N, C-alpha and C positions, 0 to 999 in steps of 0.2 A: 320193222323193215327187214326184208330177207337179205342174206349175204350173197355175193357173187364173187367170181374169180377176180374181178378188178378191184375189189375192196382192199384198202391198205390199213394197217394198224401202226400206231405210234404211241409211245409212252411219253408224257409230259407232266412234270411236277406231281407224280403219283396218280395221274389219271391216264386213261386209255382213250385215245382219239381214234375214231372209226371214220374213215373217209370212204364215201360211196358216190358213184355217178348214177343218176336216175333221170328219167323224164317225167314232166308233170302230167297229171291227168288231162289237162287242157291241151297239152301239146300232142298227146296220143290221139285225142279225138279230132283236132283240127289239123293234123299233120304238120304241126309247127315244129321246126327243128331247133328247139330249145333244150339245153342240157343243164341239169342242176348238179353242183358239187356239194353234197351234204356232209356235214361233220357232226358227230355225236360225242359228247364228253361223258365218259362212263367212269364212275368211281366205286371202290369197293366198300360195301356197308358191312361194318363189323358186327352188326347185330343179326342181320339176316345171312351174312356170309355169301352175298351175291353182288354182282355188279348192277348198278342201277344208273339210269341216265340222269346226269346233272343238268345239262343244257345242250343246245343244238344250234346250228347256223347253216345258211344256204348261200351259194354263190351261183348265179345263173349265167350261162354262156350261150351265145348263138352258135348253132351246129349245122347251118345250112350247107349242104353238100360237102360235109366234112365229118371226120370221125374224131372223137375226143377220147383220150386215154389218160390215165394216171400212170406216170412212169415210175416215180419213186417219191418218198417223203423222208424228211430228217429234221432234227432240231439244230438250228444254226443261229449264230450271233448276228443281230442286226447292227451293222457298223454305225448307224446313226445315233443309237441309244445305248449300245452295249448289252441289250436285253436278249436272251435267248428265246427264240420264237419257233414254232412249227413252220416248216417250209415245204411246199408241194410243187413238184415239176409236172406240168401238164403238157400234153402233146395234142396238137390240132392238125390233122393230116388232110391235105386236099389232093387234087390229082397230080400236080407237078412239083408241089413244094410242101414242106413240113414247117410248121410254126410251133415253137416252144415258149412257154411262159411260166414264170415263177410267181407263186402266191405265198404271202405271209398271213398267218392266222393269229389274230390278236385275242387277248383274254375275253373281249366282248363278243367273240365268235364272228367278228367281221373279217373278211378276206380282203387283203390289200395287194393289188398287182404290183410286183417289184420291178420286173423287166421282161421283155420278150425279144426273140431273135428268130430268124428264118434260115433254114438249111436246105440244100437240095438232096440231102440223104437223112437217114434215120439214125438216131443214137442207139447203139446196141452194146457197145463194149466200154467197160470200166467207167460207168457214170457215177460221179461223186459230187455231193453237196458239201460246201464248207462255208466259213464265216464270211459275211458280207451283206446278203447272201451271195454266193458265188457258185459256179458250176464248172466242172471240168469233165472232159471225156476223151477217149482215145478212138482215133479213126485213121485207118490206113497207116498204122505204126507211127502216127504223129499225135502229139498232145496239144489239145485245144482247151481254152477256158475263157469265161466271161463273167464279170461281176456287175453288181448293181451300180458301182461307181463309174465304170467305163462304158457299160452297155454295148460293147464292141467285142466280137469274137476275136481272140488273139491266138496266135500259133506259137508255142514254146519251141525254141531252137534245139530240140532233142528228138532223137529217134528211139522208139521203145516198143517192146513186144507185149508188155502188160503192166498194169498198175496194181501193186499189192497193198499199198496203204497211202492214205492222205490224212493229215492232221497238223496240229500246231506243235512246234518246238520252240522253246524259250530262246529268244535271241535271234531266230531265223524266220519266224512267221509261219505260214502255211507251207508245208514241205510235201512233196510227192516222192514216194519211194517206188521206183519202177525197175524193170529188168529190160536190158538191151543187149544187143550183140556186142561182144567184147571189142573194144578199140585199143589195140596194141600199138605201143610206140615203135618208131623205127629201130631204136637201140634199146635192148632190154637191160635193165638194171640187174646185176648179178645178185644183189642183195635183196631184191624186191620180190617177196613171196606172192604178192597179189598179181604181179605180171604173169608169172608162170601159172598161177592159179586160174587166171582168165583164159590163158592159152589152152589149158587142158579142157576146161569146160565150155569154152566158146561163147559164154554169156557172162554178165556181171550186173551187180546191183549199182544203182546210182540214186543220189537224192537231188531234187531240184526245188529251190526255194522260189516260189511263185512271185512274191512281191519284189525280192531283190534280183531275181534271175540269176541266182548263183548256184553252182553245182557243188554238191557235197559228196564226200567219199563214201562209197557204199560199204566199205569194210567196217566203219563204225557202227553199222547196223548188223550185218551178217557177213561171213566169208562168202566170196563169190562162188565157191563150190556148190552152195545151196540154191543158186539161182535157177537151176534146171528143174527143181522139184517144189519150190515154195509156191503156193497159190494165194495165200492171204496172210496178213500180218496184223497184229494188234500191239502198238507201242504202249507200254505200262508207265514208263518213267524216262524223262529226258531232262538233262541239265548240261550246262557248260562249265567245265572245271579247267582253269588255266588254258582257255581257248581251245579245249578239246572236248567234243561231244561225248557225253557218257549216257548210254541208251540201254534200257532194259525192255525186251519185247518177247512175244511168243509168235511162232509161225506154224501154220498148218501146211502139210505137203501133200503131193499126189501119192505118196507112199503110205498114206493113212497114219500119219505121225503129227504129234504136236511137240515142238521143240522150244526150250527156253534158252534165250541168248542174253548174255550179260556183257556189255562193251565189246560186242562183236565176236564173242567166243561162246560156243554152246555149253550150257551148264546143266541140262536135263532133257530127257526125251520120254514121251509116252505114246504107246500104241493106242490108236482109236478104235472103237468097236465096230464102226461102219466104214463104208467105202465112199469115196468122192466128198470129202469136206469141202465146203464152199465159203464159210465165214466163221469168225471167232470174235467174241466181244467179252470184256471183263465184267465182274461183279464183286463188290465188297460187302460182305455179310456182316451181321451184328457181332460175330465172334472174330472179327478182323481177319477172316479167311478170304483170300483172293481166289475167286473162281473164274474159269474160262468156259464159256458156253460155246459150243461148237455146233453149227448147223450143217446138215448133209443135204445132198441133192435129192436123196430118196425120201425126204420129209421126216427123217429121224434127227434126234438131237442127243447130246450128251454133255456132261459137266465134268471138267477136269480140275481137280483140287491141287493146290501147290502148298505143301507143308515141307517135310523133309525131302520129298521127292514128288514128281508128277505122277498122279494116278487118277483113274476114272472113278468119280464118286457116284455118278448116277447116269442113267440113260433112259430115253423114252422113244416111243415109235408113234407114227402118224401124227406128227406135231405140225400145225399150220404155221406158227411162228412163236418165237420166244422174245419176250420183252424184259428189260431189266430197269427197275425203279423201286421207290419206296411206296408200294401200293397200300400198305396197312398203316402208314404213319408212324412207324417205330424209330425213325432216324437213321436206318440202314437200308441196304438194298435187298430186294428179293427177286426171284425169278417168277415170271408169269408165263405159264405154257398154255397156249391155245391149241386144243386138239381138233382134228378133223372129225366131224360127226355128220353123216349123211341124213340121219334121222331127224336131226334138229338143226334147222337153218337160222335160228335166232342169233342175235349178236351176243357173244361171250357166254354161251350156254354151257360149253364144256371147257373147263379150265382147271389150272392147279397153280396155287401160290406156295412157294417153298424157298428156304435159304439153306436147305440140307441140315438144319438144326432144329431149334424149337418151333419155328414158324412152319406151319403145314396146313394149308387150306385147300379143299378140292370141292368141285361142284358135286351135287347129288348126295351129300352127307347132312344129316340132321344133327348139328352139334349140340343143340339144347338138350336133346333126349339122351345122347351118348355119353358126352364128357363135360358136364357142366362145371364141376370143380376145377378140372384141368384148364378149361378155357379161361376162368376167372384169374387163375394163377398166371397163365401165360399173358393175359392182358396186363395185369399188374406188373409183371416182370418187364414187359416191353416198355411201359411208361416209366418205370424206374430207370432202366437203362437209357432211355432217351433223356431223362432229366440229368442223369450223371454225365452223359456225353455233352450236353449243353454247358454244364458247369466246367467240364474239362476244357472245352473250346474257349470259354470266357477266361479261364486261367491262363491258357496259352496266349491269348491276346494280350493279357496284362503283362506277361513276361516279355513278349515281344516289344510292347511299347516301352517297358522299363529299360530293356537292352538298348532301344533306339535312343532313349533319353540319356543313358550313360555314355553312349558313343558320342552324342552331341556334346555333353559335358567335357568329355576327353578332348575333343577337337578344340573347344574353346580354351581350355587350359594349355594345350600345346601352342596355340596361337598366341596366347598371352605371354608364354615363356619366350617365344621368339621376339615379340615386341619388346619385352624387357631387356633382352640381350642387345638388340639393335639400339635401344635407347641409351644404355650405358656406354656402348662402343660408338655412339654418335653416328650411326647409320640410319638412313631413311627406311622406315618400315612400311611396306605396302600391305594394306589390309585386304583380305580376300573378299570377293563379292558375296554379300550376305545371301543372295538367292542361290548361288552355287553351293553354299554351306547348309542350305535349308533353314536359314534363320530369318527373322523378320526384324528390320532395323527399327529401334525405338526413337530414332531422330532422323531428320531429313539429311540425306547424303549430299554434302556440298563439296565442291572442288577445293575451295579456299577456306580453311578453318578461320574462326574468329581470331582477332588480334590477341585476346587474352589467353586463349588456348595455346596459340603458337608461343607466346611469351612464357607461359608456365612450363611448356615442354623443353624449351631451350634452357630455362634456369634449372630444371630437373637433370638435364643431361650434362650441363657444363658446370663443374665444380672446380674452381680454380685452386682450392686448398689441397695440399698433399697430406693426407691423414695416415696413410700406411707407410711403414718402413721396411718390413720384411714379411715374406709369405713362405711358410714351410709346411710340410705334411710328415706324419709318422703313422706307422701301423702298430697298434697295440691289441694283440689278441685278434678277435674277429671285428675290430673297430678301426675305422679310418679317421684320424685326427688331422684337421686343417687348422692352422693358426695363422693369425695376422697380427703382427706387432704394430702397434700404433705409435705415432710420433708424439713428441713432448707437447707440440702445440694442439694436440687434440683436446678440444674444450667442450665436447658434447656430453649429454647425460648418459651415464652408463646404463640406466634402465631402458634406453631406447636403442641400444646398439645390438646387432645380430649379424650373422653371416648366412648366406644362401649359397648352395652348390647346384649348378645347373649344367647338365651334360651338353657339350658343344656339338655332339654328333646329332644327326637328324634321324631319329628313331620314330617311325610312324606308329609303332604298335604299343609303345610305352611312353609314359610321361617323362620329360627331361629333368623334372624337378626331383632333387634327391632329398628325402627326408632326413633331417639332422637336428641336433640340439646344440644351441649356442651357450657358451659360458664365458664370463669375463674374469680374467685373473690380473690382479694388480700386485706389483712387487716394487718396493722402494729401492732407491739406487744403492743403498748400503746392503741390500739383500738380507735385511733382518726381519722383514714382516711380509707375509704372503697371504693374500685374501682371494678366495674363489667365491664367486657368486653366480647365480643363474641370470639369464638375460631379463627375466621377469621378476621384479622385486615388489610388485604391488599385488594385493588380493584381487583375484579376477572379478568378483561382484562389484567392488568399488570402481575398478578400472573401467568396466563396462558402463557403469552408471554415470560416472563423471569424466568420461573421456572427452574433455572439451578441447583437446589439442588437435583434433582432426581438421578443424577449420583454419584457413590461412589468416584469419583475423584474431586468432587467439593470442592473448598477451599474458605474461606471467610477471609476478611481483618480485620474486626472490631469484636473483641471478645465481646465487650460490646455495646449493642444496647439500644435504648430508651425503648424497651419492655422487657428488662432483669428484672428478679426477684431479688430484693435486699435482702440482708441477714437479714434485720430487719423486714421482712414481713412474715406473714403466708399466704400460698397459698392453695386454694381449687378449684378443677375442679368438675363441676356438669354436669349431663346429665338429661334432662327432656324428658319424653315420655308420651303418652296418657295412662291412666290407664285402661279404659273400655275394650279395646280388651284383656288385659291380665286377667281380671276377668272371661272371658269365660272358662279358663282352671282350675278355682278353686284353683289350686296350681301350682306356677310357680317358677322355679329355674333358675336363670340367672348368667352368668359368666360376670364379669366386667373387661375390658381390657382398659389399658391406652396406648395411642398412642402418641409418642413424637419423637423428632429429637435430637440425641446425637451429641455433637460438641467436637471434640478432638483438642486442641490447639497445635500448632507447633512452633518451634523456630523462624521461620521467620515471625511470626505475623499472619499466616494463620490459618484457622480451617477447619477440615474435618467433613462433616455432614453425618450422617447415621440415618435412621428411625429404631425405636425400638418399641416393643410392650411388655408391662408388665402386667402380670396377677395380678389384685388387690385383687381378692377374688371372692366369690359368695354370692348372696343374695337370700333369700327364702321369697316368697310372698304368703300368703294364704288369702282366702276370710274371714275366721274367724278372723284373725288378723286385717284386715281392718275394719270389723264390730265392733270389740272391741275398735277401736280407738288406736291401739298400735302405729301406725306410724303417727298419726295426729299431726298437728302443734299446739302448745299451746303458747299464747302470753298473760300472765296475767299481770296486773298492780300492782305494790308494791311501795308505797312511791314515787309516782310521777315518776316512772320508768317502763318501759316495761322489765319484767325480763325473757323473753324467751331465751331459750338456743341458743348458736351460730349456731348449726345445723338448728334450726327452722328459725332463721333470714336468713341464707344462702338459705334455701329452698324457702322462700317467694321471696327473690331476684332472684332466679334462674327462677321461673315461671313468673316473672314480666317483663314488657317492660320499658325500660328507656327512659324518655324524659327530656331534659334540656331546660330551658327558661331564657332568659335574660330579666329582668325587670328594666326599667329606668323611673325616674320621674324627671322632670325638676323643679317643683314648691314645691313638698312635699317630706318628707322623707318616707321610706318604712316601717315605724313601723307597719302599719296595717297588713303586711304579717305575722309577728310573732304572733300578737294577733289572726289572723284568723287561724293559724295552731294550737295554743294551746287552742283556745276557741271553735269556731264553728266546727272544724274538730276533736276535742277531742284527740289531739296527745300527746304522751309522749315519751321522749328520750329513745333510746335503751341502756340498761345497758352495753352491750358489745361495743357499738359504739355510743357515745352520739351526734355526728354530725348528725346522722340520727334519725328521729322521726317516730313512728308508729301510725297510724290512728285507734282509737278504736270506731269511730262513726258507729252506726248501719246502715245497708244498703249495697249497692254495693261498697261504698268506703271503707268498713271495710278491713283492711289488707294492705292498701296502705302505702307505706314508702315515706317520704319526706326528702330532704336535702336543707336547706336554708343557702346560703353563701353570706354575704354582703361584696362587695368591698369597698363601702363607703356608707354613709346614703342615697344616691339617686340611687344606682345601686347595683344589686345583681343577683345571679344565683339560680334559683329554680329547683331542680331536682326531678322528680316524678317517682317512681317505681310502676306501676299499672298492673292490670291483663289484661285489654284490652282497646280499644279506648273508649268504653262507659264510663268506670270509669274515664278516663282522661278528657273527655268533661264535665262530672259532677263536677269534681274538678275545672276545669277552669271556668266553669259557676259560681260556688260559689265564686271563687277568684275575678272575675272581679266586683262583687257587692261591694267589700270592697276596691278596689284600687281607687285612685284618678282618676278623668276624664282624666287628661293630661298624665297619665301613659301609657307607651308602653310596649307590651310583644312580644318578638321575639323568635322563635324556634331556638335552637342551635343543629345542626345535629351531629357534630362530635367534640365537646369541644370548648374551648376558642380560639378565633382567635389570641390573643396575644401569647399564649403558642405555638400554631401552627407556628406562624411566627418566633418565636425564634428557634423552632425546624428545620424549613426550612433553616434558616441562618446557623446553625451548620451543617446541612446535606450538603449544598452547599460548605461550607468550607472543609468538609471531602472529598467531591468529587474532589475539586481542589488539596488537598494534595495527594489524591490517584493518580491523573494524574502526579503530580510532582515527586512522589516517584517511579512511574513506569518508568519515563524517567531517573531518577537517577540510577535505577537498570540496565537499558540498558547501561548507560554511564560507570558504573563500570564494566560491562562485557566486553565492547569493549576497555576499557582504553583510551577513547578519551576525549579531552578537548573541551567543547562546548563554544566557544568564549572566550572573555576576562573575567576572574572572577573579582568580585567586589574588589576594593582596588588596582588593577593593572592598571597603566597608562603609556603611552609612554612618556619616558623622552626626551623632545625636545632637551635638550642639547647634550646628546650623539648622537641623531639622526643627529643633524646639523654637529657634527664633523665627522660622517661617510660619509656624502655626500661630504666632502671636498676632499676626495681621491678617486682614481679609485678602490682600493680594498675595501674601505668602501661601495662604491655604489654597487659593486658585491655582497657584504655580505648582504646589505639591501634588494636587489633584490631577493636573495636566500631566506631570511627569509620571504619576502612577498609572494613568491610562495609556501612555505611550509604551511603558514597560509591559503592561498587560496585552496590548495588541501585538507587541513584538514576540511575546511568548506564544501567543496563538499562532503567529505566522511561522514560528520555528517548529511548531507541532504539525503543521499542515503544508509541508513544502513539496514541491514538484521538481522534477529534473528531466532532462532530455534522454532520449533512448541511448545515445552513445555513451554518456556518462554512467547510466544505470548498467549498461553492459560491462563497462570497464570495472565498476565497483563489484559487480556480481562475480566476474572472473577472478578478481583478487581474492574475494572471500571463499570461493569455491576451491581455489588452488591451496589456500591455507588450510581449509577444513580437510582436503583430500590428504594433505601431508600428515595431519594429526591422526586421521583414520588409518592410514597405513601403519603408523607406529603402534596405535591401539591394537590393530589386528596381529601385528607381529608379537606384541607383549602378551596377548591372550594366548597365543600358541607356544610360548616359551614355557 
C-alpha cells in the first residue's frame, strides 16, 4: 500500500502502527462514498533487519457528501480498564458542521468508537489527547475539553494564548500548562518577584488541573519571564514534597534554544542547530542516558544529550517523523527515524534505529556480509543487559515489599505499646480501623466483646496489691539504671519479674519501647549478704519446651521454690539501658512497668499462675539534669568505709558483670588475697553491705566491687563485679602477681558445686514424692488396694487349717481369685482427663526443677 500525506505513524509496545485512509475498489467503481481506516502493525525483524507486517485491521465509515480526515493519534489510558491503547481522532466535515469522533484500537485490530461530538468550527490549535480517552483544544483563547465519561464539551474558566504541555502530575491528575496575559493584583506585594516579573513581560505561566478545576502556580514550572519565548515543554519528573510541587522539565523556545529547568529555576541551556523547533520528547537509552528529541518545522530533527551539560549529540535532515520505543526488544528505548524518500513510497522503506550508542540499524545495509561477528556480539550483549535489568527490577521489588512489611511491623508494635500503657493506667484504648492500617482482621469485629475477654482485661489492669515501695534512677557511665524497690509482702517468683521502660511521648518515627536488661538484687535486713541474679534463671531450651505456665489453667505443686524471696530480705529489680540514644531527645519521660507472675495457692497444694503488669510510676530525664550530675553515682570514703547510698551501690551492681573464681592453694594460705584487695586495689568495705568491698584505685578498675569468702585458709571464692572483660583481665593480671606459684584459679559459672549438688538431691526427692503422691491420688479415687500393705502377712496357721477341709480349700481359692482380679484391675486403670492433666502438670513441674539444677551443675 502506498503512503500519502494523510498517513499517521504511532509506536506502541515496540511496534509501529501505520494508519491510512483509503477507498475500496468497489466504492471507486460504484461511486459509493465509503471510506476505510486501515491499520498495519509493523515490527522489526532482527534477522533481516527490516520492518515486516505483523497484522492489519480495517474500520469502514460512510463518507457521503463529507470529507474524512485523520487529525492526530496518540497512546492514552482507557479509564475503564487502565490499559494504554492507541487512540485516533477523526474529523468528518460536511457543509455547515464538523463532526469529530475518537476510536480506540485493541490488540485484536478491532476499532472501538469511544465518543463523538459536533462543532460549528474546526479544531486547529493546541489539540491534545490524554487519559480517558479525553480531548482538549484551544479556540478563541479559551480552553475546551471532552472525555469519554462526560461526552459533553466543557469550557474551562481560563483565558489563554497557548498550551505548551499536557500530562499527568502525581496528586493533581491531568494538568494543562498554558500561557496567558498577566493578571496583576490591584495592590502589588513589595516582596513578590513574580508580580513584577509578570508586569515586565506582560504574560505568565499557569497550571490548570482538569479533574479538580484547580489553578496551579506557574512559577513552580518556569519563571514568567520565559512565557514570551517558550513554544513547547516536556515534563521529565514531578512529585509533591511537603505540599510543594517539585518539577523537572525541558522547554524549547522561539530563540532556537533548549533549556533545562529544575523546580522553577533554569539549570542549563543548549543552542539548537535548526530554526523553528516545534516539539520535544524524551528517550531513555540502555546506558541510562536521557535524550531529548527535538523536531523542527522544516522536517529536520536533532537529539540533545544531558550529561554534565546539555549538548547536541546528533542531527538529521528530511525526517518524516521520529518515534521512541523499544523496537529491537532490548529492554530500553531507541529512536526510530523515518526519512522522506520520493523514490520509494512503500511503508517504512527508509529508516534508522539508534540509541546513539551500540544500537545502530539502518535500511539499505547488508549486515550479514559486512559485520557478522559484531552483530552476534551486539545481540548477546543486548540479551544479557535485558536479563540483568529484569533481575535488578525484581530485586528492587523485593526491597520495596520488605520495606512495607517492616513499616507494618513498626505500626503494630507502636499500637501495642500504646495499648499496654492504656491498660496499666486503666484507660480505654481505642483500636484503629484495620482497613485504614492496611491489615486484615483475623476475627470478626464486634462492638461488645465476650464476657470472658472483658473479665480478663479488668483483672489484668486492676491489681489491688501494692508491690512497689520506691522508684529511683542513676546514671553510671553511658548507662541509665532504673530501680524499683519491692515491698516485703512481695511473694512472686523472682524468675518471672522484670521491668520495661516505655517512652511516654508520641514518636511516630521510632519505637517507644526502650531495650533494657533486668536484674534482681536481694539484700537481707542485716546487710550481710548480697545476691545479684539475672531475670532469667532457667536454661532457654528447657524453658521453651516445658513452658506450661502460659495457660490460665496451669497449677503447680510446690508453693515454695529455691528462688522464692524470703521475708527477711529487701528486694530490688533494676533495668539497665543505653543512655546516649535517649540524650538525642533532650527531654525524655518514661513509664516504668513491672512484669511478674502472680500465684494463687489452693487447698489441694496446687497454685494457679497468672501474668500481671504493674505501673510503678514515671521518670523524667533531661540533658540539663545529667550535665549537673543530679543522677550521678557518688561513692566517697569515710573512716575506712565506702559511704555510698544503697541506690548507688545497686546501680553499680546492675551495670556490672559478675564473675566467680575458686582459688585453691595446697602449700600456702590465701592471706595475700586480702592484702591485695585492701592494699594494691585500694578497696574499702561498703557500709551498707560489709561483705562487699569497693575499689577506689584510679583507672579502669575504679568502681569494681569484690567479694572474698574463705572456706578454709587454703580455699576461697572471689566474686568480681566489673564493667567489662577488660577490667576483669586487669584485675586477674594484678592478682596473679601476688598469689603463690602453686595456687590454682578456676572460673565458676553458676555457683558452688556443693550447693548445687544438695539442691539436686532435694529436687530429685521432691520428684519421687510427686510421682508417689500422684499414684496415691489415683488409688484414693478408685478405692483400690495396691498389693499387700506393710505390716500385713499371711498367717500360715489359719492357712494350713483352711486347706484341711474341702470348704476351706474353696474359700482359699475364691480369695486367691479375688486378689488376682484386683491385681489385674490395678495394672489396667483409667482416669478422666482433668485428673490426668493435674498429675501431668505436677510431674512436669518437678522434672523442670530438676533439669534446671542439672543444667546449672553441668555449667559450673
